[in-house]
C-alpha positions, 0 to 999 in steps of 0.5 A, spaced: 500 499 500 501 507 498 501 513 502 497 517 498 499 525 498 494 531 500 489 529 493 485 535 495 491 541 494 490 538 487 483 540 486 482 545 490 486 548 485 482 546 479 475 547 481 478 555 483 481 555 476 475 552 472 470 557 476 474 563 473 475 560 466 467 560 467 466 566 471 471 571 465 467 568 459 460 571 462 464 578 464 467 578 457 461 577 454 457 582 457 462 587 455 462 585 448 471 583 449 469 576 448 476 575 445 484 573 446 485 580 448 479 579 452 481 572 456 490 574 456 487 581 460 482 576 466 488 571 466 492 577 468 487 579 473 488 571 475 495 570 476 495 576 479 490 573 485 493 566 485 499 569 486 496 573 492 493 568 495 500 563 494 495 558 490 501 559 485 505 557 491 502 551 493 501 548 487 508 548 486 510 545 493 505 540 492 507 538 485 515 536 485 515 532 492 509 528 489 513 528 482 518 525 485 515 520 488 512 517 481 516 512 480 515 507 486 508 510 485 506 507 478 510 500 480 503 496 482 498 494 475 493 498 476 496 504 477 502 503 472 494 502 467 492 508 469 497 512 467 499 508 460 491 510 460 493 517 461 498 516 455 495 514 450 488 518 451 493 524 451 496 521 445 490 521 441 487 528 443 493 530 440 494 526 433 486 526 432 481 533 431 475 532 436 470 527 432 465 527 437 459 528 434 455 533 439 461 536 440 461 539 433 454 540 431 453 544 436 459 546 441 464 547 437 459 552 433 456 555 438 463 557 440 465 560 433 458 564 433 460 567 440 468 569 438 464 573 431 460 577 436 465 578 442 459 576 446 455 570 448 448 571 445 443 567 442 444 564 436 439 564 429 438 558 429 435 551 428 440 547 432 436 549 439 441 546 442 446 550 440 442 556 445 440 551 450 445 546 452 449 547 458 455 551 456 461 549 462 465 544 458 465 551 452 467 556 457 473 551 458 474 550 450 473 557 448 480 560 450 484 555 447 480 557 441 481 563 442 489 563 442 490 557 438 485 558 433 484 550 432 482 545 436 486 540 436 487 541 443 479 542 446 481 535 450 485 537 455 481 539 459 477 533 459 485 529 460 486 534 466 480 533 468 482 524 468 489 525 471 485 528 478 480 522 478 484 517 482 486 522 488 478 524 487 475 518 488 479 515 494 479 520 498 472 521 497 471 513 498 475 513 504 471 519 507 465 515 505 466 509 509 469 505 504 475 501 507 482 504 505 484 497 501 479 497 497 479 506 496 485 504 493 483 499 488 477 504 486 481 509 485 485 506 479 479 502 477 474 508 476 478 511 470 478 504 467 471 505 466 470 504 457 465 512 458 472 515 463 477 512 458 475 514 451 473 521 453 479 523 456 482 524 450 475 527 446 471 534 448 465 529 451 463 533 456 460 528 461 465 524 464 469 531 467 464 533 471 465 526 476 471 530 478 465 535 480 462 531 483 467 528 487 470 534 490 463 538 491 464 531 496 470 531 498 470 539 501 464 537 504 465 532 508 472 535 509 469 542 512 464 537 516 472 535 519 475 543 519 470 547 520 474 552 514 469 557 510 473 556 505 472 548 504 465 549 504 465 554 498 470 550 494 465 544 495 459 549 493 463 551 487 464 544 485 457 543 486 455 550 481 460 546 476 457 540 476 451 543 474 453 548 469 457 542 465 449 539 464 442 540 465 442 532 466 447 532 472 442 538 477 439 532 480 446 531 483 446 538 488 441 532 492 448 528 496 451 535 496 446 539 500 445 533 504 452 533 507 451 541 507 445 542 511 450 545 518 453 550 515 448 555 515 452 559 520 456 561 515 451 565 513 449 568 520 457 569 521 460 571 514 454 573 510 458 579 506 463 572 504 457 568 503 454 573 498 460 574 493 461 566 493 454 565 492 454 570 485 461 566 483 456 560 484 450 563 480 454 565 474 458 558 474 451 553 474 446 552 469 442 558 472 444 563 466 442 559 461 436 557 465 434 564 464 436 565 457 431 559 456 426 561 459 427 567 456 426 566 449 422 559 450 418 559 456 420 553 458 427 553 463 429 547 460 429 550 453 424 545 448 417 547 452 414 542 446 419 536 447 421 537 440 427 532 441 423 527 445 427 527 451 422 528 456 418 523 459 412 523 463 409 517 464 415 515 471 415 508 471 416 507 463 421 512 465 425 507 470 424 502 466 427 504 460 433 507 462 434 500 466 434 495 460 438 501 457 444 501 462 444 494 462 445 493 455 450 499 455 454 496 460 455 490 459 458 492 452 465 488 452 471 490 447 470 487 441 463 486 439 462 481 432 455 479 434 452 486 434 449 484 428 445 480 430 444 482 438 441 488 434 436 485 430 434 481 435 433 487 439 430 490 435 424 485 434 424 485 442 422 492 442 417 491 436 413 485 439 406 488 443 409 488 450 414 493 449 409 499 445 407 502 451 414 502 453 416 504 446 411 510 446 412 513 452 420 512 451 421 514 444 429 514 443 429 508 447 434 503 444 437 496 445 442 496 440 450 496 440 456 497 436 461 491 434 466 496 438 464 502 444 463 508 443 465 514 446 457 517 445 454 511 448 460 508 454 458 507 460 462 503 465 463 497 460 463 489 461 469 489 465 467 494 472 460 493 471 462 485 472 466 487 477 461 491 481 456 485 481 460 480 483 463 485 489 455 487 490 453 478 491 460 477 494 459 483 499 452 481 504 457 476 507 458 478 513 464 482 515 470 481 518 473 488 519 476 492 513 471 497 513 472 505 515 469 507 520 462 506 523 460 514 523 464 515 516 460 509 514 453 512 517 454 519 512 456 514 507 449 511 506 445 518 507 450 521 501 449 514 497 442 515 498 440 521 496 446 519 490 440 514 488 435 518 489 438 522 483 439 517 479 431 515 480 429 522 478 434 522 472 431 516 470 423 518 471 424 525 467 429 524 462 429 519 456 435 518 451 439 512 447 446 515 451 443 514 457 450 510 461 455 515 458 449 521 460 450 518 468 457 518 469 458 522 473 452 518 478 457 513 477 461 514 483 457 514 488 453 509 486 459 504 486 460 507 494 453 505 496 456 496 493 462 498 497 459 499 503 455 493 504 457 489 510 463 484 507 465 489 500 472 492 503 473 486 506 474 483 498 480 486 497 484 483 500 482 476 497 486 473 491 481 471 486 478 478 487 483 483 486 485 479 480 478 479 477 479 487 478 485 487 474 482 483 469 476 488 469 481 495 469 485 492 462 478 491 458 477 498 457 485 497 453 482 494 446 477 499 447 482 505 448 486 503 441 481 500 436 476 507 438 474 509 430 474 516 433 482 516 436 485 510 433 492 508 436 493 503 430 494 504 422 486 503 421 485 506 414 492 501 411 490 494 414 482 497 411 485 498 404 488 491 405 482 487 407 478 491 400 482 489 396 484 481 398 475 481 401 472 487 396 465 484 398 466 481 405 460 486 408 464 486 414 470 489 412 466 494 408 462 496 415 469 496 418 472 501 412 466 505 412 466 507 420 473 508 420 474 512 413 467 516 416 470 517 423 477 520 420 473 525 416 468 528 421 472 533 424 472 536 417 466 533 414 464 537 409 471 539 406 469 536 399 465 543 398 469 548 401 471 547 394 465 551 391 467 557 396 471 562 394 475 567 400 469 573 397 465 568 401 465 571 407 458 570 409 455 562 407 448 560 409 447 553 412 441 549 413 442 542 416 438 538 421 444 534 427 450 536 422 457 538 423 457 545 421 464 546 423 468 545 415 464 551 413 467 556 419 474 553 415 479 558 414 476 560 422 477 567 422 476 568 414 469 566 415 462 567 418 457 561 417 449 563 419 443 558 419 438 559 414 430 559 417 424 559 415 421 564 412 423 569 405 430 571 405 432 579 407 435 583 401 439 588 405 445 586 401 445 586 392 451 582 392 451 573 390 453 569 397 452 561 397 449 556 402 451 550 403 445 545 404 442 538 406 437 536 401 433 532 407 435 538 411 430 543 406 423 538 408 425 536 416 427 544 417 422 548 412 417 543 411 419 543 404 421 539 397 428 543 394 425 544 388 419 549 393 425 552 397 429 554 391 423 557 387 421 560 393 428 564 395 430 565 388 436 559 389 440 556 384 444 549 385 451 551 383 454 544 385 452 537 389 457 532 392 454 526 395 458 526 402 458 521 408 458 524 414 455 518 420 455 511 419 449 510 420 446 515 415 449 513 408 451 517 402 447 524 403 447 529 398 449 535 399 448 542 394 451 548 394 446 554 393 448 560 389 443 567 391 444 573 387 440 578 391 440 576 398 444 575 404 444 571 410 440 574 416 446 576 421 446 571 428 445 578 432 
């Protein structure tokens, strides 16, 4: 067993840094200075405050001693495996531009729109997620892009969060009553979950919020031990950041709230300081977006008509449907060559009369799986889910020691009860096909609830359990190497060789399609740019769940605006062009392409057939010329 450093020192700095970036984004936006010079000024102020309050010296004094101990600290199998995963994730992030589809469809484009206006603003678009979604990860991405003009380094917030995950896991698990040996094992096991590993080098905005959850719990528990107001405030900021990362994390405030019930005395003794921290918490939370959603749509969540079919009215069907999805998505092996047969069987099952009421209440539910774990759907994975199931069954045996102090275990049970209530709220109300991914921040406390069973902590002393844990952790390695988003093997070269030898093999065709689509996803509309000249400073766009990021290139030289239903304005008399997907015209405007062209006066100047999503296949894209109209500004 190795001695642990004070992990919360690094977590405190990271939480405060994230809060600083989010607050800086909103404040610079408020004065119309959302740009690289604006961030330089904000960072200068932040650096001065860090020097004044000793954060830089504190980080240096803690970092160098910890760095010197790395050699023996990672001598065991699980820590060494975590270090390998972190290194491979960093390598994948550096080699490949982002391919996360949600990130490319609405998170990256909204950043480009904000920088064009030098402020956050409600964007004129049919892609509602560009406006109504939480902005926590975007505020971390934005300064990176403002300085580099590149999306390649967007993975850095995820990678840094991933590096903090083991230490925070150990600190939280031990404080919640898990035995030291079991907490040590799980501090390395949790980061080996598929979702955490695959998002470490990605721009997915789910896994990084687990650090906020663990930090909020850790600092709330530390406040109960020390009584220091600063510990409570950092925990409160972490809880606020958790909600600002994603609206689906809102129920997770409950565990922190249960731990913070005794902190009301701070309001009496230090009201001004508490008021200032509360203002920071409001800025970094989901509150600003909820306010804008209510202002522009009449609904705090931004979808009063449930257009995305994410809201579930029947809570029983929500819990049942999400439960089935979580079992399927968390039971995915590293490689699943029988996925096609499984998907046919799953589709046949969902079409049976018994499933129809559930399908009507939960229209986005799916029990399908892919050949490989993908970051868009990945949860813990088969290895950790199986280990957790084994621990749950064996943990009911009478304990023989090894657990944490009784008081900590009682606190842990209360916190875990709050986590299960939060998870039940999510499952009853949220109807997404990516449930296992969306609840990544929920898993740590769910795992704690299993580890608090009477005989669970004792299992860490059993050789069979430790060997099983190593095998479970190792199962994420094939997923990380083979992932189509950032393959760490010569995927396209192998595909070319296989195609030459077996051109008609359906498995080879599927393999080549998936890897080629992911390889081009970060710039999937590049073939259309040859029809745009340097004079096309403003380009129109019509898509439906499609990425427009390609059309902004070269970044800083061109603006993309989304065309809306209705006649186009004619306040500038010069030709301009738009890129549209033919099917999207029907989806967005309720018209055929011919009807829309006749109404707007456009003409097709080029047409390309592109595969932007492996599941959709080839789609027709057009470049349209307009002679006497300019698209509306996104102001």
